[in-house]
SEPA-315122 format. One record per residue (C-alpha): x, y, z; chain; residue in one letter. Coordinates in nm, 3 decimals, padded with zeros to 5 digits. Example, Ala and Ser with C-alpha at 12.3 -4.5 7.8 and 13.67 -1.06 7.14 Angstrom:
BEGIN
<rec <01.230, -00.450, 00.780>, A, a>
<rec <01.367, -00.106, 00.714>, A, s>
***
This chain:
BEGIN
<rec <00.338, 02.812, 03.801>, A, x>
<rec <00.412, 03.134, 03.611>, A, x>
<rec <00.586, 03.161, 03.275>, A, x>
<rec <00.929, 03.232, 03.428>, A, x>
<rec <00.910, 02.927, 03.653>, A, x>
<rec <00.795, 02.707, 03.368>, A, x>
<rec <01.027, 02.826, 03.094>, A, x>
<rec <01.149, 02.479, 03.008>, A, x>
<rec <00.796, 02.340, 02.994>, A, x>
<rec <00.698, 02.606, 02.744>, A, x>
<rec <01.009, 02.580, 02.526>, A, x>
<rec <00.931, 02.513, 02.159>, A, x>
<rec <01.075, 02.196, 02.001>, A, x>
<rec <01.433, 02.237, 01.881>, A, x>
<rec <01.336, 02.072, 01.552>, A, x>
<rec <01.030, 02.135, 01.339>, A, x>
<rec <00.908, 01.884, 01.082>, A, x>
<rec <00.773, 02.043, 00.765>, A, x>
<rec <00.567, 01.855, 00.508>, A, x>
<rec <00.687, 01.909, 00.151>, A, x>
<rec <00.467, 01.679, -00.056>, A, x>
<rec <00.249, 01.371, -00.052>, A, x>
<rec <00.190, 01.151, -00.356>, A, x>
<rec <-00.003, 00.834, -00.417>, A, x>
<rec <00.135, 00.575, -00.660>, A, x>
<rec <-00.092, 00.318, -00.820>, A, x>
<rec <00.016, -00.042, -00.876>, A, x>
<rec <00.206, -00.053, -01.204>, A, x>
<rec <00.233, 00.325, -01.234>, A, x>
<rec <00.575, 00.424, -01.362>, A, x>
<rec <00.761, 00.644, -01.116>, A, x>
<rec <01.001, 00.914, -01.216>, A, x>
<rec <01.304, 00.763, -01.388>, A, x>
<rec <01.532, 00.993, -01.193>, A, x>
<rec <01.406, 00.844, -00.867>, A, x>
<rec <01.544, 00.493, -00.899>, A, x>
<rec <01.874, 00.339, -00.998>, A, x>
<rec <01.910, 00.026, -01.207>, A, x>
<rec <01.955, -00.183, -00.893>, A, x>
<rec <01.628, -00.062, -00.742>, A, x>
<rec <01.800, 00.172, -00.497>, A, x>
<rec <01.636, 00.506, -00.431>, A, x>
<rec <01.865, 00.790, -00.547>, A, x>
<rec <01.871, 01.107, -00.340>, A, x>
<rec <02.078, 01.412, -00.280>, A, x>
<rec <02.229, 01.423, 00.069>, A, x>
<rec <02.092, 01.774, 00.114>, A, x>
<rec <01.734, 01.668, 00.058>, A, x>
<rec <01.496, 01.582, 00.340>, A, x>
<rec <01.325, 01.263, 00.451>, A, x>
<rec <01.071, 01.032, 00.289>, A, x>
<rec <00.807, 00.804, 00.435>, A, x>
<rec <00.667, 00.518, 00.227>, A, x>
<rec <00.334, 00.363, 00.324>, A, x>
<rec <00.296, 00.035, 00.132>, A, x>
<rec <-00.050, -00.125, 00.102>, A, x>
<rec <-00.081, -00.495, 00.033>, A, x>
<rec <-00.450, -00.493, -00.057>, A, x>
<rec <-00.572, -00.671, 00.258>, A, x>
<rec <-00.604, -00.370, 00.485>, A, x>
<rec <-00.250, -00.426, 00.612>, A, x>
<rec <00.078, -00.275, 00.505>, A, x>
<rec <00.422, -00.149, 00.600>, A, x>
<rec <00.594, 00.182, 00.659>, A, x>
<rec <00.952, 00.273, 00.563>, A, x>
<rec <01.162, 00.579, 00.641>, A, x>
<rec <01.441, 00.701, 00.418>, A, x>
<rec <01.683, 00.932, 00.594>, A, x>
<rec <01.918, 01.192, 00.456>, A, x>
<rec <02.218, 01.043, 00.275>, A, x>
<rec <02.120, 00.681, 00.341>, A, x>
<rec <02.095, 00.416, 00.068>, A, x>
<rec <01.744, 00.285, 00.038>, A, x>
<rec <01.642, -00.031, -00.142>, A, x>
<rec <01.287, -00.126, -00.228>, A, x>
<rec <01.229, -00.479, -00.346>, A, x>
<rec <01.014, -00.589, -00.638>, A, x>
<rec <00.730, -00.693, -00.410>, A, x>
<rec <00.690, -00.335, -00.286>, A, x>
<rec <00.718, -00.190, -00.635>, A, x>
<rec <00.418, -00.407, -00.726>, A, x>
<rec <00.203, -00.246, -00.454>, A, x>
<rec <00.021, 00.084, -00.433>, A, x>
<rec <00.185, 00.324, -00.191>, A, x>
<rec <00.192, 00.677, -00.052>, A, x>
<rec <00.517, 00.873, -00.052>, A, x>
<rec <00.542, 01.157, 00.200>, A, x>
<rec <00.837, 01.396, 00.171>, A, x>
<rec <00.932, 01.622, 00.460>, A, x>
<rec <01.225, 01.817, 00.592>, A, x>
<rec <01.344, 01.947, 00.927>, A, x>
<rec <01.410, 02.302, 01.042>, A, x>
<rec <01.636, 02.365, 01.338>, A, x>
<rec <01.919, 02.177, 01.505>, A, x>
<rec <01.966, 01.855, 01.307>, A, x>
<rec <02.150, 01.695, 01.596>, A, x>
<rec <01.844, 01.745, 01.812>, A, x>
<rec <01.608, 01.548, 01.584>, A, x>
<rec <01.637, 01.242, 01.807>, A, x>
<rec <01.271, 01.156, 01.756>, A, x>
<rec <01.343, 01.034, 01.402>, A, x>
<rec <01.386, 00.655, 01.420>, A, x>
<rec <01.729, 00.524, 01.327>, A, x>
<rec <01.590, 00.243, 01.111>, A, x>
<rec <01.417, 00.195, 00.778>, A, x>
<rec <01.115, -00.025, 00.852>, A, x>
<rec <00.892, 00.137, 01.112>, A, x>
<rec <00.631, -00.010, 01.343>, A, x>
<rec <00.287, 00.126, 01.248>, A, x>
<rec <00.014, -00.064, 01.429>, A, x>
<rec <-00.277, -00.061, 01.374>, A, x>
<rec <-00.219, 00.006, 01.006>, A, x>
<rec <-00.583, 00.108, 00.962>, A, x>
<rec <-00.514, 00.409, 01.186>, A, x>
<rec <-00.213, 00.499, 00.971>, A, x>
<rec <-00.426, 00.483, 00.656>, A, x>
<rec <-00.693, 00.701, 00.815>, A, x>
<rec <-00.433, 00.970, 00.892>, A, x>
<rec <-00.271, 00.938, 00.549>, A, x>
<rec <-00.606, 00.958, 00.368>, A, x>
<rec <-00.696, 01.276, 00.555>, A, x>
<rec <-00.354, 01.424, 00.488>, A, x>
<rec <-00.374, 01.337, 00.119>, A, x>
<rec <-00.718, 01.497, 00.099>, A, x>
<rec <-00.554, 01.822, 00.211>, A, x>
<rec <-00.261, 01.800, -00.032>, A, x>
<rec <-00.399, 02.080, -00.250>, A, x>
<rec <-00.503, 02.305, 00.038>, A, x>
<rec <-00.469, 02.678, -00.019>, A, x>
<rec <-00.687, 02.844, 00.246>, A, x>
<rec <-00.524, 02.944, 00.575>, A, x>
<rec <-00.746, 02.717, 00.783>, A, x>
<rec <-00.691, 02.416, 00.557>, A, x>
<rec <-00.316, 02.475, 00.550>, A, x>
<rec <-00.312, 02.479, 00.929>, A, x>
<rec <-00.527, 02.165, 00.935>, A, x>
<rec <-00.277, 01.995, 00.703>, A, x>
<rec <00.012, 02.099, 00.929>, A, x>
<rec <-00.163, 01.958, 01.236>, A, x>
<rec <-00.256, 01.634, 01.060>, A, x>
<rec <00.105, 01.579, 00.953>, A, x>
<rec <00.228, 01.634, 01.309>, A, x>
<rec <-00.036, 01.386, 01.428>, A, x>
<rec <00.095, 01.128, 01.179>, A, x>
<rec <00.455, 01.180, 01.293>, A, x>
<rec <00.352, 01.160, 01.659>, A, x>
<rec <00.181, 00.827, 01.589>, A, x>
<rec <00.501, 00.692, 01.430>, A, x>
<rec <00.740, 00.845, 01.682>, A, x>
<rec <00.555, 00.690, 01.975>, A, x>
<rec <00.588, 00.343, 01.826>, A, x>
<rec <00.946, 00.384, 01.711>, A, x>
<rec <01.103, 00.584, 01.994>, A, x>
<rec <01.483, 00.550, 02.014>, A, x>
<rec <01.629, 00.375, 02.316>, A, x>
<rec <01.654, 00.579, 02.635>, A, x>
<rec <01.878, 00.452, 02.912>, A, x>
<rec <01.666, 00.580, 03.197>, A, x>
<rec <01.325, 00.452, 03.094>, A, x>
<rec <01.396, 00.155, 02.874>, A, x>
<rec <01.133, 00.273, 02.626>, A, x>
<rec <01.289, 00.095, 02.331>, A, x>
<rec <01.324, -00.231, 02.524>, A, x>
<rec <00.956, -00.226, 02.616>, A, x>
<rec <00.852, -00.140, 02.261>, A, x>
<rec <01.054, -00.424, 02.115>, A, x>
<rec <00.905, -00.655, 02.376>, A, x>
<rec <00.550, -00.561, 02.273>, A, x>
<rec <00.641, -00.604, 01.906>, A, x>
<rec <00.785, -00.948, 01.987>, A, x>
<rec <00.458, -01.051, 02.152>, A, x>
<rec <00.261, -00.920, 01.853>, A, x>
<rec <00.470, -01.135, 01.619>, A, x>
<rec <00.402, -01.429, 01.850>, A, x>
<rec <00.028, -01.366, 01.826>, A, x>
<rec <00.037, -01.365, 01.446>, A, x>
<rec <00.240, -01.687, 01.438>, A, x>
<rec <00.063, -01.884, 01.713>, A, x>
<rec <-00.293, -01.744, 01.709>, A, x>
<rec <-00.430, -02.100, 01.677>, A, x>
<rec <-00.298, -02.187, 02.023>, A, x>
<rec <-00.436, -02.097, 02.364>, A, x>
<rec <-00.269, -01.767, 02.452>, A, x>
<rec <-00.301, -01.575, 02.778>, A, x>
<rec <-00.202, -01.222, 02.872>, A, x>
<rec <00.042, -01.365, 03.127>, A, x>
<rec <00.215, -01.571, 02.857>, A, x>
<rec <00.233, -01.275, 02.616>, A, x>
<rec <00.372, -01.050, 02.891>, A, x>
<rec <00.637, -01.311, 02.965>, A, x>
<rec <00.734, -01.330, 02.597>, A, x>
<rec <00.759, -00.950, 02.592>, A, x>
<rec <00.972, -00.952, 02.907>, A, x>
<rec <00.739, -00.696, 03.069>, A, x>
<rec <00.552, -00.714, 03.399>, A, x>
<rec <00.189, -00.820, 03.354>, A, x>
<rec <00.048, -00.502, 03.507>, A, x>
<rec <00.249, -00.284, 03.269>, A, x>
<rec <00.219, -00.500, 02.957>, A, x>
<rec <-00.151, -00.444, 02.885>, A, x>
<rec <-00.112, -00.065, 02.907>, A, x>
<rec <00.192, -00.063, 02.676>, A, x>
<rec <00.023, -00.301, 02.434>, A, x>
<rec <-00.279, -00.073, 02.410>, A, x>
<rec <-00.057, 00.232, 02.355>, A, x>
<rec <00.101, 00.055, 02.057>, A, x>
<rec <-00.204, -00.111, 01.901>, A, x>
<rec <-00.503, 00.079, 02.036>, A, x>
<rec <-00.640, -00.250, 02.176>, A, x>
<rec <-00.587, -00.475, 02.476>, A, x>
<rec <-00.401, -00.802, 02.399>, A, x>
<rec <-00.697, -01.043, 02.390>, A, x>
<rec <-00.901, -00.805, 02.176>, A, x>
<rec <-00.611, -00.785, 01.932>, A, x>
<rec <-00.574, -01.165, 01.935>, A, x>
<rec <-00.945, -01.202, 01.863>, A, x>
<rec <-00.922, -00.970, 01.562>, A, x>
<rec <-00.622, -01.162, 01.425>, A, x>
<rec <-00.822, -01.484, 01.451>, A, x>
<rec <-01.126, -01.323, 01.288>, A, x>
<rec <-00.906, -01.186, 01.009>, A, x>
<rec <-00.772, -01.534, 00.937>, A, x>
<rec <-01.123, -01.677, 00.943>, A, x>
<rec <-01.231, -01.417, 00.689>, A, x>
<rec <-00.965, -01.539, 00.448>, A, x>
<rec <-01.082, -01.900, 00.473>, A, x>
<rec <-01.448, -01.804, 00.444>, A, x>
<rec <-01.366, -01.610, 00.128>, A, x>
<rec <-01.166, -01.876, -00.052>, A, x>
<rec <-01.280, -02.214, 00.079>, A, x>
<rec <-01.601, -02.407, 00.141>, A, x>
<rec <-01.479, -02.573, 00.461>, A, x>
<rec <-01.724, -02.636, 00.742>, A, x>
<rec <-01.762, -02.353, 00.991>, A, x>
<rec <-01.641, -02.585, 01.269>, A, x>
<rec <-01.317, -02.655, 01.082>, A, x>
<rec <-01.262, -02.285, 01.017>, A, x>
<rec <-01.332, -02.204, 01.382>, A, x>
<rec <-01.080, -02.459, 01.509>, A, x>
<rec <-00.822, -02.353, 01.249>, A, x>
<rec <-00.854, -01.992, 01.360>, A, x>
<rec <-00.802, -02.073, 01.728>, A, x>
<rec <-01.161, -02.088, 01.857>, A, x>
<rec <-01.274, -02.379, 02.075>, A, x>
<rec <-01.610, -02.435, 01.909>, A, x>
<rec <-01.834, -02.317, 01.627>, A, x>
<rec <-02.086, -02.144, 01.854>, A, x>
<rec <-01.828, -01.920, 02.023>, A, x>
<rec <-01.663, -01.847, 01.687>, A, x>
<rec <-01.993, -01.744, 01.527>, A, x>
<rec <-02.082, -01.522, 01.820>, A, x>
<rec <-01.745, -01.347, 01.826>, A, x>
<rec <-01.742, -01.314, 01.449>, A, x>
<rec <-02.079, -01.142, 01.444>, A, x>
<rec <-01.979, -00.912, 01.731>, A, x>
<rec <-01.665, -00.809, 01.546>, A, x>
<rec <-01.776, -00.803, 01.182>, A, x>
<rec <-02.146, -00.728, 01.221>, A, x>
<rec <-02.273, -01.029, 01.025>, A, x>
<rec <-02.254, -01.404, 01.076>, A, x>
<rec <-01.980, -01.619, 00.916>, A, x>
<rec <-02.234, -01.769, 00.677>, A, x>
<rec <-02.355, -01.426, 00.569>, A, x>
<rec <-01.998, -01.311, 00.525>, A, x>
<rec <-01.927, -01.609, 00.300>, A, x>
<rec <-02.236, -01.533, 00.092>, A, x>
<rec <-02.134, -01.167, 00.066>, A, x>
<rec <-01.802, -01.273, -00.086>, A, x>
<rec <-01.994, -01.473, -00.344>, A, x>
<rec <-02.227, -01.183, -00.414>, A, x>
<rec <-02.520, -01.365, -00.257>, A, x>
<rec <-02.579, -01.150, 00.051>, A, x>
<rec <-02.903, -00.950, 00.041>, A, x>
<rec <-02.803, -00.602, 00.160>, A, x>
<rec <-02.987, -00.274, 00.208>, A, x>
<rec <-02.760, 00.026, 00.274>, A, x>
<rec <-02.928, 00.367, 00.225>, A, x>
<rec <-02.677, 00.643, 00.137>, A, x>
<rec <-02.406, 00.377, 00.103>, A, x>
<rec <-02.511, 00.232, -00.234>, A, x>
<rec <-02.221, 00.413, -00.402>, A, x>
<rec <-01.973, 00.216, -00.190>, A, x>
<rec <-02.148, -00.117, -00.246>, A, x>
<rec <-02.136, -00.077, -00.623>, A, x>
<rec <-01.769, 00.027, -00.607>, A, x>
<rec <-01.702, -00.298, -00.420>, A, x>
<rec <-01.872, -00.510, -00.683>, A, x>
<rec <-02.199, -00.555, -00.491>, A, x>
<rec <-02.558, -00.455, -00.552>, A, x>
<rec <-02.821, -00.368, -00.291>, A, x>
<rec <-03.156, -00.546, -00.309>, A, x>
<rec <-03.328, -00.209, -00.265>, A, x>
<rec <-03.204, 00.150, -00.295>, A, x>
<rec <-03.317, 00.467, -00.127>, A, x>
<rec <-03.528, 00.723, -00.310>, A, x>
<rec <-03.599, 01.078, -00.196>, A, x>
<rec <-03.938, 01.234, -00.268>, A, x>
<rec <-03.781, 01.550, -00.413>, A, x>
<rec <-03.433, 01.437, -00.519>, A, x>
<rec <-03.523, 01.102, -00.673>, A, x>
<rec <-03.268, 00.818, -00.676>, A, x>
<rec <-02.899, 00.798, -00.757>, A, x>
<rec <-02.931, 00.754, -01.132>, A, x>
<rec <-02.555, 00.784, -01.180>, A, x>
<rec <-02.511, 00.438, -01.024>, A, x>
<rec <-02.704, 00.269, -01.304>, A, x>
<rec <-02.924, 00.072, -01.064>, A, x>
<rec <-03.242, 00.118, -01.268>, A, x>
<rec <-03.335, -00.249, -01.219>, A, x>
<rec <-03.312, -00.223, -00.838>, A, x>
<rec <-03.640, -00.136, -00.660>, A, x>
<rec <-03.656, 00.179, -00.448>, A, x>
<rec <-03.797, 00.264, -00.106>, A, x>
<rec <-03.878, 00.605, 00.039>, A, x>
<rec <-03.609, 00.653, 00.301>, A, x>
<rec <-03.725, 01.007, 00.379>, A, x>
<rec <-04.064, 00.914, 00.529>, A, x>
<rec <-03.894, 00.770, 00.838>, A, x>
<rec <-04.059, 00.427, 00.814>, A, x>
<rec <-03.841, 00.129, 00.732>, A, x>
<rec <-04.111, -00.136, 00.768>, A, x>
<rec <-04.144, -00.170, 00.392>, A, x>
<rec <-03.796, -00.325, 00.386>, A, x>
<rec <-03.955, -00.643, 00.525>, A, x>
<rec <-04.083, -00.711, 00.174>, A, x>
<rec <-03.726, -00.746, 00.041>, A, x>
<rec <-03.616, -00.996, 00.310>, A, x>
<rec <-03.263, -00.853, 00.361>, A, x>
<rec <-02.983, -01.049, 00.527>, A, x>
<rec <-02.826, -00.724, 00.645>, A, x>
<rec <-02.923, -00.359, 00.684>, A, x>
<rec <-02.623, -00.126, 00.695>, A, x>
<rec <-02.689, 00.228, 00.817>, A, x>
<rec <-02.496, 00.547, 00.870>, A, x>
<rec <-02.555, 00.704, 01.210>, A, x>
<rec <-02.820, 00.960, 01.115>, A, x>
<rec <-03.152, 00.810, 01.222>, A, x>
<rec <-03.374, 00.805, 01.530>, A, x>
<rec <-03.366, 00.517, 01.778>, A, x>
<rec <-03.715, 00.412, 01.667>, A, x>
<rec <-03.589, 00.359, 01.311>, A, x>
<rec <-03.296, 00.148, 01.431>, A, x>
<rec <-03.540, -00.064, 01.629>, A, x>
<rec <-03.754, -00.109, 01.319>, A, x>
<rec <-03.456, -00.231, 01.122>, A, x>
<rec <-03.342, -00.472, 01.394>, A, x>
<rec <-03.686, -00.633, 01.393>, A, x>
<rec <-03.651, -00.688, 01.019>, A, x>
<rec <-03.296, -00.826, 00.998>, A, x>
<rec <-02.937, -00.802, 01.122>, A, x>
<rec <-02.858, -00.431, 01.144>, A, x>
<rec <-02.516, -00.267, 01.159>, A, x>
<rec <-02.467, 00.102, 01.232>, A, x>
<rec <-02.157, 00.291, 01.123>, A, x>
<rec <-02.113, 00.501, 01.435>, A, x>
<rec <-01.798, 00.685, 01.329>, A, x>
<rec <-01.882, 01.019, 01.170>, A, x>
<rec <-01.641, 01.108, 00.890>, A, x>
<rec <-01.637, 01.320, 00.576>, A, x>
<rec <-01.346, 01.114, 00.444>, A, x>
<rec <-01.491, 00.884, 00.180>, A, x>
<rec <-01.173, 00.676, 00.166>, A, x>
<rec <-01.206, 00.586, 00.534>, A, x>
<rec <-01.576, 00.508, 00.490>, A, x>
<rec <-01.512, 00.293, 00.182>, A, x>
<rec <-01.254, 00.090, 00.373>, A, x>
<rec <-01.495, 00.052, 00.665>, A, x>
<rec <-01.769, -00.081, 00.437>, A, x>
<rec <-01.519, -00.303, 00.255>, A, x>
<rec <-01.406, -00.454, 00.584>, A, x>
<rec <-01.764, -00.562, 00.658>, A, x>
<rec <-01.773, -00.768, 00.340>, A, x>
<rec <-01.412, -00.882, 00.313>, A, x>
<rec <-01.341, -00.668, 00.008>, A, x>
<rec <-01.052, -00.456, 00.132>, A, x>
<rec <-00.841, -00.536, -00.173>, A, x>
<rec <-01.114, -00.400, -00.400>, A, x>
<rec <-01.134, -00.086, -00.187>, A, x>
<rec <-00.759, -00.024, -00.210>, A, x>
<rec <-00.768, -00.079, -00.587>, A, x>
<rec <-01.060, 00.163, -00.626>, A, x>
<rec <-00.885, 00.428, -00.416>, A, x>
<rec <-00.564, 00.384, -00.617>, A, x>
<rec <-00.748, 00.418, -00.949>, A, x>
<rec <-00.929, 00.730, -00.828>, A, x>
<rec <-00.601, 00.889, -00.717>, A, x>
<rec <-00.450, 00.821, -01.059>, A, x>
<rec <-00.753, 00.972, -01.233>, A, x>
<rec <-00.756, 01.281, -01.010>, A, x>
<rec <-00.385, 01.341, -01.053>, A, x>
<rec <-00.411, 01.326, -01.433>, A, x>
<rec <-00.710, 01.560, -01.429>, A, x>
<rec <-00.527, 01.805, -01.203>, A, x>
<rec <-00.229, 01.810, -01.440>, A, x>
<rec <-00.452, 01.872, -01.742>, A, x>
<rec <-00.654, 02.148, -01.576>, A, x>
<rec <-00.349, 02.322, -01.435>, A, x>
<rec <-00.219, 02.370, -01.788>, A, x>
<rec <-00.555, 02.493, -01.920>, A, x>
<rec <-00.700, 02.715, -01.649>, A, x>
<rec <-00.411, 02.962, -01.606>, A, x>
<rec <-00.538, 03.079, -01.267>, A, x>
<rec <-00.903, 03.127, -01.370>, A, x>
<rec <-01.148, 03.100, -01.081>, A, x>
<rec <-01.436, 02.857, -01.031>, A, x>
<rec <-01.748, 02.875, -00.814>, A, x>
<rec <-02.009, 02.612, -00.736>, A, x>
<rec <-02.370, 02.704, -00.659>, A, x>
<rec <-02.649, 02.489, -00.519>, A, x>
<rec <-02.970, 02.663, -00.622>, A, x>
<rec <-03.316, 02.600, -00.477>, A, x>
<rec <-03.643, 02.792, -00.486>, A, x>
<rec <-03.562, 02.996, -00.173>, A, x>
<rec <-03.183, 03.004, -00.139>, A, x>
<rec <-02.845, 02.999, -00.315>, A, x>
<rec <-02.551, 02.822, -00.150>, A, x>
<rec <-02.191, 02.867, -00.261>, A, x>
<rec <-01.936, 02.593, -00.189>, A, x>
<rec <-01.580, 02.720, -00.141>, A, x>
<rec <-01.239, 02.563, -00.088>, A, x>
<rec <-01.280, 02.551, 00.292>, A, x>
<rec <-01.542, 02.277, 00.258>, A, x>
<rec <-01.461, 01.918, 00.357>, A, x>
<rec <-01.716, 01.711, 00.168>, A, x>
<rec <-01.935, 01.661, -00.136>, A, x>
<rec <-01.818, 01.931, -00.375>, A, x>
<rec <-01.514, 02.109, -00.236>, A, x>
<rec <-01.280, 01.815, -00.178>, A, x>
<rec <-01.300, 01.719, -00.545>, A, x>
<rec <-01.334, 02.055, -00.718>, A, x>
<rec <-01.072, 02.246, -00.519>, A, x>
<rec <-00.879, 01.962, -00.358>, A, x>
<rec <-00.839, 01.658, -00.583>, A, x>
<rec <-00.825, 01.843, -00.916>, A, x>
<rec <-00.685, 02.165, -00.770>, A, x>
<rec <-00.909, 02.430, -00.926>, A, x>
<rec <-00.890, 02.784, -00.790>, A, x>
<rec <-01.192, 02.873, -00.578>, A, x>
<rec <-01.366, 03.210, -00.610>, A, x>
<rec <-01.374, 03.389, -00.276>, A, x>
<rec <-01.682, 03.348, -00.059>, A, x>
<rec <-01.982, 03.572, -00.119>, A, x>
<rec <-02.268, 03.613, 00.126>, A, x>
<rec <-02.290, 03.484, 00.483>, A, x>
<rec <-02.208, 03.151, 00.644>, A, x>
<rec <-02.478, 02.893, 00.576>, A, x>
<rec <-02.730, 02.816, 00.850>, A, x>
<rec <-02.594, 02.461, 00.856>, A, x>
<rec <-02.267, 02.607, 00.993>, A, x>
<rec <-02.067, 02.374, 00.773>, A, x>
<rec <-01.724, 02.499, 00.667>, A, x>
<rec <-01.707, 02.630, 00.313>, A, x>
<rec <-02.083, 02.685, 00.265>, A, x>
<rec <-02.220, 03.038, 00.221>, A, x>
<rec <-02.576, 03.156, 00.159>, A, x>
<rec <-02.616, 03.428, -00.105>, A, x>
<rec <-02.902, 03.664, -00.176>, A, x>
<rec <-02.993, 03.757, -00.532>, A, x>
<rec <-02.855, 04.105, -00.467>, A, x>
<rec <-02.519, 03.962, -00.355>, A, x>
<rec <-02.474, 03.775, -00.682>, A, x>
<rec <-02.311, 04.083, -00.835>, A, x>
<rec <-02.002, 04.009, -00.625>, A, x>
<rec <-01.968, 03.664, -00.783>, A, x>
<rec <-01.715, 03.734, -01.057>, A, x>
<rec <-01.588, 03.378, -01.102>, A, x>
<rec <-01.467, 03.290, -01.453>, A, x>
<rec <-01.655, 02.960, -01.446>, A, x>
<rec <-01.974, 02.850, -01.268>, A, x>
<rec <-02.086, 02.496, -01.187>, A, x>
<rec <-02.449, 02.485, -01.079>, A, x>
<rec <-02.694, 02.222, -00.960>, A, x>
<rec <-03.063, 02.254, -00.875>, A, x>
<rec <-03.215, 02.140, -00.546>, A, x>
<rec <-03.588, 02.067, -00.568>, A, x>
<rec <-03.634, 02.039, -00.192>, A, x>
<rec <-03.809, 02.376, -00.145>, A, x>
<rec <-03.994, 02.390, -00.478>, A, x>
<rec <-04.369, 02.418, -00.436>, A, x>
<rec <-04.423, 02.373, -00.807>, A, x>
<rec <-04.231, 02.210, -01.090>, A, x>
<rec <-03.929, 02.408, -01.203>, A, x>
<rec <-03.956, 02.675, -00.935>, A, x>
<rec <-03.589, 02.624, -00.843>, A, x>
<rec <-03.490, 02.752, -01.190>, A, x>
<rec <-03.660, 03.091, -01.155>, A, x>
<rec <-03.325, 03.252, -01.072>, A, x>
<rec <-03.207, 03.199, -01.431>, A, x>
<rec <-03.457, 03.464, -01.547>, A, x>
<rec <-03.335, 03.730, -01.304>, A, x>
<rec <-03.129, 04.019, -01.450>, A, x>
<rec <-02.879, 03.980, -01.164>, A, x>
<rec <-02.808, 03.628, -01.290>, A, x>
<rec <-02.779, 03.728, -01.654>, A, x>
<rec <-02.526, 03.997, -01.562>, A, x>
<rec <-02.278, 03.751, -01.411>, A, x>
<rec <-01.949, 03.733, -01.609>, A, x>
<rec <-01.964, 03.353, -01.635>, A, x>
<rec <-02.322, 03.370, -01.769>, A, x>
<rec <-02.235, 03.640, -02.025>, A, x>
<rec <-01.935, 03.436, -02.141>, A, x>
<rec <-02.133, 03.111, -02.163>, A, x>
<rec <-01.922, 02.945, -01.895>, A, x>
<rec <-02.199, 02.798, -01.679>, A, x>
<rec <-02.217, 02.419, -01.644>, A, x>
<rec <-02.518, 02.241, -01.496>, A, x>
<rec <-02.444, 01.911, -01.320>, A, x>
<rec <-02.659, 01.634, -01.171>, A, x>
<rec <-02.773, 01.706, -00.816>, A, x>
<rec <-02.731, 01.367, -00.649>, A, x>
<rec <-02.400, 01.299, -00.823>, A, x>
<rec <-02.253, 01.618, -00.680>, A, x>
<rec <-02.429, 01.606, -00.343>, A, x>
<rec <-02.294, 01.258, -00.278>, A, x>
<rec <-01.951, 01.181, -00.135>, A, x>
<rec <-01.891, 00.831, -00.265>, A, x>
<rec <-01.601, 00.715, -00.480>, A, x>
<rec <-01.817, 00.664, -00.790>, A, x>
<rec <-01.985, 01.004, -00.756>, A, x>
<rec <-01.648, 01.173, -00.706>, A, x>
<rec <-01.512, 01.004, -01.017>, A, x>
<rec <-01.809, 01.129, -01.216>, A, x>
<rec <-01.752, 01.480, -01.080>, A, x>
<rec <-01.405, 01.468, -01.232>, A, x>
<rec <-01.563, 01.355, -01.562>, A, x>
<rec <-01.804, 01.652, -01.547>, A, x>
<rec <-01.520, 01.894, -01.472>, A, x>
<rec <-01.305, 01.772, -01.760>, A, x>
<rec <-01.601, 01.767, -01.999>, A, x>
<rec <-01.684, 02.128, -01.907>, A, x>
<rec <-01.337, 02.283, -01.886>, A, x>
<rec <-01.109, 02.068, -02.100>, A, x>
***
């Protein structure tokens, strides 16, 4: 088919959806007084665009609301007492053609965890300035809208899309209300009013899971609540959650959660013995402590976590057998090791592997929190971080007046600059969360091929004219003590504008090379201490 024959297929959408802003509101944070009337109604100008509200209830679940142009919008006290994201957007094009926008306020958004993953990524790009990041933000917003549009499609006479969607939603409500009973796919399809062969496919399109898998997770979720707040027998909890016997419940629970019901209960009481190399930051943020922490031969341990009383093990030597000494109930690993090391860990204790690769610390924190039934703590921590970052950004915006910042990781044999295109560790906080202006890249793309990392030679330093420099020293390649600091004696270094003006700030290596919520909070502290 050539272009002429396929003109209609290639026609651009009549309406474009343009993101205007995204904000995160913490529980109890006072919103703008101009935003709300005395009766709790949202006040808007008819000429303004649309708003999406994503309300989190602290249990990993939540709701989504859409406010349309010129429509009254009420938000009850319960929602005001929750943390939430507010996404503002507008449309460009033929308004009458924007039929994808749902004609209702409360939107279906299942699974909510997927919504939060998209929102977290979008929020992380809220301060994007580079062309690539701006495009990434545009794409991520369209992905979020597509997710919502699919689940909230208006009725169409020829396909009955809306009828089917409402049928699936009706069966989902039935699952949540009658999960204790014996439910079959045939029964759920009948409740939905959809043929059995079509129902499973439509259900998966809406939830991302087949019906019985979704039912199982609802039952497990309920069991988690009882394990966390009651000392009932496991058999009673199993029967209450809809399982026939304790054995099947325990097996399904471990398959889903990664640990046994008893271990989960102990984790809620702070009694679970956990080892989680590279995830200690998240454990501490969730009110837990590992029984052993990783230590690197060159980098040392994560001193910023204050775990001086916790013994260390050398994670870098590739041998996990020494963990046997600590008798862990659970070993939690990121997916970065060899199969032999996973086998070692499984021989020692229950081992869970976080297979999903992500640079989004919010998503990772929620994943870890879900293992231990601490989702509410995760949401609170994320809300508090957002509040801290927003205040810091406001302060720095008034002080910096467009001055540029560069970050250098210096070792004995290389210099790496982190720029605003980066997606982890340094860049997301320095240039994203607090909104500092990045100095342009100097040098060539790093051998690691990671976005936003550039390797500089000593000769190329002369092009680094940033007003402020943050530096950290990597001991990895140092053959002798202090070798990584030799650069500071070079005339090329001393000639840098930031060095001459005494605007160089040294920061802790592992704090800044980590991507946990505690480390990121301490990065903000370092930034404010240096610049404010």
